[in-house]
C-alpha positions in Angstrom: -30.5 30.1 -26.7 -27.9 31.4 -24.2 -29.5 29.6 -21.4 -29.5 26.5 -23.2 -25.7 26.7 -23.9 -25.1 27.6 -20.3 -26.9 24.6 -19.1 -25.0 22.4 -21.5 -21.8 23.8 -20.5 -22.6 23.1 -16.8 -23.6 19.5 -17.7 -20.5 18.9 -19.6 -18.4 20.5 -16.8 -20.3 18.2 -14.2 -19.6 15.2 -16.4 -16.1 15.9 -16.8 -15.6 16.4 -13.0 -17.6 13.1 -12.4 -15.2 11.3 -15.1 -12.0 12.7 -13.5 -13.3 11.7 -10.0 -14.1 8.2 -11.4 -10.7 7.9 -13.2 -9.0 8.8 -10.0 -11.0 6.4 -8.0 -9.9 3.6 -10.7 -6.1 4.7 -10.3 -6.2 4.5 -6.6 -8.0 1.0 -6.7 -5.3 -0.2 -9.2 -2.6 1.0 -6.8 -4.2 -0.8 -3.9 -4.5 -3.8 -6.0 -0.8 -3.9 -6.8 -0.1 -3.5 -3.1 -2.3 -6.4 -2.3 -0.7 -8.6 -5.1 3.0 -7.5 -3.7 1.8 -8.4 -0.1 0.4 -11.8 -1.4 3.6 -12.6 -2.9 5.6 -11.6 0.1 3.2 -13.7 2.4 3.9 -16.7 -0.2 7.8 -16.4 0.1 7.5 -16.2 4.0 5.2 -19.1 4.0 7.8 -21.2 1.8 10.6 -20.1 4.3 8.6 -21.0 7.1 7.8 -24.5 5.5 11.6 -25.2 5.0 12.4 -24.1 8.6 9.6 -26.5 9.6 11.1 -29.4 7.7 14.7 -28.6 9.2 13.2 -28.5 12.7 11.4 -31.7 12.2 14.8 -33.2 10.8 16.4 -32.0 14.1 13.6 -33.4 16.4 14.0 -36.8 14.6 17.8 -36.8 15.2 17.3 -36.0 18.9 15.0 -38.9 19.2 18.0 -41.1 18.9 20.7 -41.8 21.5 23.5 -40.6 19.1 21.7 -37.5 18.1 21.2 -36.5 21.8 24.8 -37.2 22.4 25.7 -35.0 19.7 23.7 -32.2 20.6 24.9 -32.3 24.2 28.7 -32.2 22.9 27.9 -29.4 20.8 26.0 -27.3 23.1 28.2 -27.7 26.1 31.4 -28.8 24.8 31.8 -31.9 26.9 33.7 -35.2 25.9 33.4 -38.5 27.3 36.0 -39.8 29.9 39.3 -40.8 28.3 38.6 -38.6 25.2 41.3 -36.0 24.4 41.0 -32.7 22.2 42.6 -32.6 18.9 43.6 -29.3 17.6 44.1 -29.0 13.8 46.7 -26.6 13.1 46.7 -25.1 9.4 50.1 -25.7 7.8 52.7 -22.9 7.6 52.8 -21.4 4.3 55.8 -22.5 2.3 58.6 -19.9 2.3 59.8 -19.0 -1.2 63.0 -17.5 -2.0 62.6 -14.2 -3.6 63.6 -14.0 -7.3 66.5 -11.8 -7.8 67.1 -9.4 -10.6 69.7 -9.5 -13.1 71.8 -6.8 -11.6 71.4 -8.3 -8.0 72.9 -11.8 -9.4 75.7 -9.9 -11.0 76.4 -8.2 -7.6 76.5 -11.5 -5.7 79.6 -12.7 -7.9 81.4 -9.7 -6.6 80.8 -10.3 -2.9 
């Protein structure tokens, strides 16, 4: 009887070890699956950003195919002007000066000056 209990104990211990091993494998796989899903979402966002950039670059290429677009690109890149053109510098307006408000005792002191 004692040998039978011993074998059952070993079997139960072995089955528990196998169970814990399988659970650890499942947890590891679920972690790897989560990483894969996150990477897929990241790749999708990068793809969308690249698609938007592609559209912007195609629009720039379409603009450069026209004479006006080439002229604008050259003016922007090199800061050149046509003969007879002048530079216009836009200066922001000066801030309006405001007179400081006087306190009641300063107003009284002004009368005595």
